[in-house]
Structures are given as structure tokens and as C-alpha cells.
C-alpha positions in Angstrom: 51.6 -6.3 -18.4 52.6 -7.6 -15.6 52.2 -6.3 -11.8 55.4 -5.3 -11.8 55.8 -3.7 -15.3 52.4 -1.6 -14.4 53.9 -0.3 -10.7 57.2 0.9 -12.7 55.3 2.8 -15.3 53.0 3.7 -12.4 56.4 5.0 -10.7 57.9 7.0 -13.4 54.4 8.4 -14.1 54.1 10.0 -10.7 57.9 11.4 -10.6 56.6 13.0 -14.6 53.2 14.4 -13.2 54.6 15.6 -9.3 57.9 15.7 -9.2 57.8 18.5 -12.2 56.2 20.6 -9.7 57.9 21.0 -7.3 59.8 24.0 -6.0 63.7 23.3 -7.2 65.3 23.2 -3.4 62.5 20.9 -2.6 63.1 18.3 -5.6 67.0 18.7 -4.7 66.6 17.5 -1.4 64.2 14.7 -2.5 66.3 13.6 -4.6 69.5 13.3 -2.6 66.7 11.6 0.0 65.9 9.1 -2.1 69.8 8.4 -3.5 71.2 7.8 0.2 68.2 5.6 1.4 68.7 3.2 -1.8 73.0 3.8 -0.9 72.1 2.0 2.4 70.7 -0.2 1.3 73.3 -1.9 -1.4 71.2 -3.5 -3.6 72.8 -5.2 -6.9 73.0 -1.7 -8.5 74.8 0.2 -5.5 77.2 -2.6 -5.7 77.8 -2.3 -9.1 78.5 0.8 -9.4 80.9 -0.1 -6.7 82.9 -2.5 -8.5 82.6 -0.4 -12.0 84.4 2.6 -9.9 87.2 0.3 -8.3 88.1 -0.4 -12.0 88.1 3.7 -13.2 89.7 4.3 -9.2 92.5 1.4 -9.3 93.4 1.3 -5.8 91.0 2.5 -3.9 90.2 1.2 -0.4 86.6 0.1 0.6 85.4 3.6 1.9 87.0 5.7 -0.6 84.8 3.6 -3.0 82.2 3.9 -0.6 82.3 7.3 -1.0 82.7 7.4 -4.4 78.8 4.9 -4.7 77.3 7.4 -1.9 78.0 10.4 -4.5 77.3 8.7 -7.5 73.8 7.5 -6.1 73.2 11.4 -5.4 74.6 12.1 -9.0 72.1 9.9 -10.7 69.1 11.0 -8.1 70.2 14.9 -9.5 70.5 13.6 -13.2 66.2 11.9 -12.5 65.1 15.1 -10.6 66.6 17.1 -13.3 64.9 15.1 -16.1 61.2 15.1 -14.7 62.1 18.6 -14.1 62.7 19.4 -17.4 59.6 19.9 -19.0 58.4 22.2 -17.0 61.8 24.6 -16.9 61.2 27.7 -19.1 63.4 28.4 -21.8 66.0 30.3 -19.9 66.4 28.0 -17.3 67.7 25.7 -20.5 69.9 28.2 -21.6 71.4 28.5 -18.4 71.4 25.1 -16.9 74.8 24.0 -19.3 78.1 25.0 -19.7 80.3 23.4 -22.2 83.6 24.2 -22.8 85.0 23.5 -26.6 81.3 24.1 -28.5 83.4 25.8 -31.6 83.8 22.2 -32.8 80.2 21.6 -32.9 79.1 25.1 -34.3 81.5 24.6 -37.2 81.1 21.2 -37.9 77.5 22.4 -38.6 78.2 25.0 -40.4 80.5 23.3 -42.5 77.4 21.4 -43.2 78.5 17.9 -43.3 76.8 16.2 -40.0 78.2 15.8 -36.6 77.8 13.2 -34.5 78.3 13.5 -30.9 79.1 10.5 -28.8 78.4 10.8 -24.8 79.2 8.1 -22.1 76.4 7.9 -19.2 78.4 10.6 -17.1 75.1 13.8 -15.6 72.4 14.4 -17.5 72.6 13.9 -21.3 69.0 14.9 -21.3 70.1 18.5 -20.2 72.7 18.6 -22.7 70.1 17.2 -25.3 67.4 19.8 -24.8 70.7 22.8 -24.1 70.9 21.7 -27.9 67.8 22.6 -29.1 66.5 25.4 -27.2 70.1 27.2 -26.5 71.8 26.5 -30.3 68.2 25.8 -31.6 69.5 23.0 -33.4 67.6 19.7 -33.6 69.0 16.9 -33.4 68.3 12.2 -33.4 68.7 10.2 -31.3 68.3 6.4 -30.5 66.4 4.6 -27.4 66.8 1.7 -25.9 63.4 -0.4 -25.8 62.4 -0.4 -22.6 59.1 -2.5 -20.8 57.0 -2.4 -20.3 56.1 -0.8 -23.7 53.7 2.4 -22.1 57.7 2.8 -20.3 59.4 3.2 -23.4 56.4 5.2 -24.8 56.7 7.6 -22.0 60.5 8.0 -22.4 59.7 8.8 -26.2 57.2 11.4 -25.4 59.3 13.2 -23.1 62.7 13.3 -24.9 60.5 14.5 -28.4 58.7 17.2 -26.3 62.7 18.6 -25.3 62.7 19.1 -29.2 64.6 15.4 -30.4 63.7 13.1 -32.7 63.9 9.6 -31.3 64.1 6.5 -32.6 64.1 2.8 -31.2 67.0 0.4 -31.3 66.0 -2.3 -31.8 64.4 -2.6 -35.2 67.1 -2.4 -37.8 66.1 0.8 -39.5 67.4 3.5 -37.3 71.1 2.9 -38.9 69.8 4.1 -42.2 68.0 6.9 -40.5 70.3 8.4 -39.0 72.9 8.3 -42.0 70.0 10.1 -43.9 70.1 12.7 -41.4 73.9 13.2 -41.4 74.2 13.7 -45.1 71.7 16.4 -45.1 74.2 17.7 -42.6 72.3 17.1 -39.5 73.3 16.2 -35.8 73.1 13.2 -34.4 73.6 12.6 -30.2 74.3 8.5 -29.1 74.6 7.9 -25.6 77.8 5.0 -26.5 79.7 4.1 -24.1 77.4 0.9 -23.5 76.9 -2.2 -26.3 73.3 -3.3 -26.1 73.9 -5.7 -28.9 77.2 -7.9 -28.1 78.7 -7.5 -32.0 80.2 -4.0 -30.7 83.6 -3.0 -31.1 86.2 -4.3 -28.3 88.0 -1.7 -26.6 90.6 -1.1 -23.7 89.2 0.9 -21.2 90.7 1.6 -18.2 93.3 -1.4 -18.4 90.6 -3.9 -19.1 88.7 -5.0 -22.1 85.2 -3.6 -23.0 82.8 -3.9 -26.0 81.4 -0.4 -26.6 79.0 0.5 -29.9 80.4 0.7 -33.6 77.5 2.8 -34.9 78.8 6.4 -34.0 82.3 5.4 -35.9 80.1 3.4 -38.9 78.2 6.6 -39.4 81.6 9.1 -39.7 82.6 6.9 -42.2 79.7 6.4 -44.4 78.7 9.3 -44.4 81.4 11.8 -44.1 80.1 13.3 -40.7 82.3 15.0 -38.3 82.6 12.3 -35.1 82.9 14.4 -31.6 83.2 12.4 -28.3 81.6 14.8 -25.3 81.8 14.5 -21.4 79.3 16.3 -18.9 79.8 16.6 -15.2 78.3 18.1 -12.3 80.0 20.1 -9.5 78.7 22.3 -6.6 76.4 24.8 -9.0 72.8 24.3 -10.7 74.9 24.6 -14.0 76.1 21.1 -15.7 79.4 21.6 -17.4 80.7 20.0 -20.1 83.7 19.6 -22.9 83.2 19.2 -26.5 86.1 17.0 -27.1 88.4 17.3 -30.3 87.4 15.0 -33.3 88.2 11.6 -33.9 89.4 11.4 -38.0 88.6 8.2 -40.4 92.2 7.2 -40.5 93.5 6.7 -43.7 94.0 3.5 -44.4 92.7 -0.2 -43.0 89.6 -2.0 -44.0 86.4 -0.7 -42.2 86.2 -3.2 -39.0 89.9 -1.8 -38.5 88.9 1.6 -38.7 85.9 0.8 -36.6 88.0 -0.2 -33.9 90.5 2.5 -34.2 87.8 5.3 -33.7 86.0 3.5 -30.9 89.1 3.4 -28.8 90.0 6.8 -29.6 86.2 7.3 -28.4 86.7 5.2 -25.2 90.2 7.3 -24.5 88.3 10.4 -24.3 85.0 8.9 -22.5 87.8 7.6 -19.9 89.2 10.8 -19.1 86.2 12.7 -18.6 84.8 9.7 -16.2 88.3 9.3 -14.5 87.6 13.3 -13.6 84.8 12.8 -12.5 83.9 9.5 -11.8 80.8 9.7 -9.4 79.2 11.5 -12.6 78.8 8.3 -14.4 76.2 6.6 -14.0 77.0 2.6 -15.1 74.7 0.3 -12.7 75.4 -2.3 -15.1 77.9 -4.5 -16.5 80.4 -2.7 -18.7 83.8 -5.4 -19.1 84.0 -8.4 -20.7 85.0 -10.0 -17.5 82.3 -8.9 -15.8 79.4 -10.1 -18.7 79.4 -13.9 -17.6 76.2 -13.8 -15.2 77.3 -15.8 -12.6 79.9 -13.3 -11.5 78.2 -11.3 -8.8 75.6 -8.1 -9.8 74.3 -7.2 -12.6 
């Protein structure tokens, strides 16, 4: 393990061991302080965040983009502070920490026994939403995690999410899709963060007027298993309670090839994601390249 990998693993370990012991107001202030310091340094993550916001809020002035990126970093650090503290939250704190609209789409889908795929973008705190599902709804689910370096850091994330009641599968390795399909055929719940394609083989979509690529997995799973496909968007307001919306189901087209159906369904997912991101851009934690025009590594920060 390299020195950088050891440092990253130690840093996250410190977060989970120390931040979760802090009183909530102290953790909130710490997160905001770290966010503001990172924003002022204007590293490549902040610059990429602003570049992404420029597409979400077309015509925004440099001042507006700077304002958005500062709010975005504060939202991002709120996510981390909450995530570090989630294992220490009481069940009641988890149950009252999230208020979703449109929940009937999820509960009715689960009651039908056909299985449900929830697909989310990187908005607000998807881990808190997952903990709420396992705690408030008492419904276990399966998800997929990107393999991180070093391996010990990936293991920390898996242990953390499993501690919140999730079944976690590695993104790489090829077996995840089959396991997800089996869970859905058994009437289970699958939750996938699905706005950034990690495979370079996703479906192309129009996203805020430009081409991007998003994972095809949610649409393919719905087609192959008959599961309900539900987009979910999340956001923060000025309260300690995260808000969210379960959108109406995305239907499988009646005709077309598998690839054509996947394209239509993934575009519908992208459209639902765009509504939530446009309404709350500062809560979209996309500090990486997303649009195809940006994927050339010669074009600025990653």
C-alpha cells in the first residue's frame, strides 16, 4: 500500500471513529469549516463542480457559479459529516431524519411482490435514505459499491453500509448483475446510484442539453425481472431533515429491441434526475467528469 493510500485509509478511519462521537452542532460546524477551506483552495474538485453547475444553470455568472460551488461543498461535507455519524444515530434519529414524498410508489411496488429498483443521482445523502429504508420501512435492500483503492478503504465502506442494514456487492467482478436480478425476482429491493457510468458502456442520454452516459443496469434489471423502476431525488433545506421524492415508475416500452428499450428508459431516468438537480443544484455532489465532451483528459480538471 502506498503512502497516499495509507493516508486516505487513516483519514477515513479517523472520520468514522472521531466525528461520530461529536455533538451534532459541533459536527455541523466542523463540516462547514472544512467545506469553506476546500472551496477557497479551488482545487480540481471545486473547479469541476463549477463546470458541472455551469451546465445545470446555463447563463449563470461567475459570481453565481462561485456561490453555487461554495454551497455545493457545504452540502457535500454535510453528507460526509452525516455519514460518519450515521452508525451512532439512534433508530429514532434515522426514522425522523428523512421525509420523502411519493412514498406510495415504493410501498405499493414492494407490496405487489414484483421487486423494485430505486435509482438515484448523487444528490444529498443517499446513505441516509438507505438507512431510513432499512429502519423506518424495515425493508432490507441490495446495492453496489465502486471498488476503491486501497482495498482497506473499500472494506471500510462495505462494513459501514452493511452496518446500516444494506447488502453490498462490488461493482467490478461481473457477478453483481446476476445477484441483483435474483433479489428482484424474489420480490426484493435494489438501490443504485445511477447518474455516473463507471463502465464506459452505459446508455447515452441527453442531460441538460448535452450528451452524457449513464448506467444501463437499472433499465436492464427492470426489463429482465419485471421489477418496478423508480427514480428518486433528494435534497437538503435549512432543517436537519433531508427531503426526497420517489418519482412515478418508468415503464418498459411495449416495442423495440433490448438496446432501444434501455435507451428510452435510461433517458427517462436522466430526465427525472435533471428535475431534482435543477431544483437543488447545490446538493448534486458531482465533482467528476460526466458529460462526454469532458471525458477527454486533456480538457481541464477531472
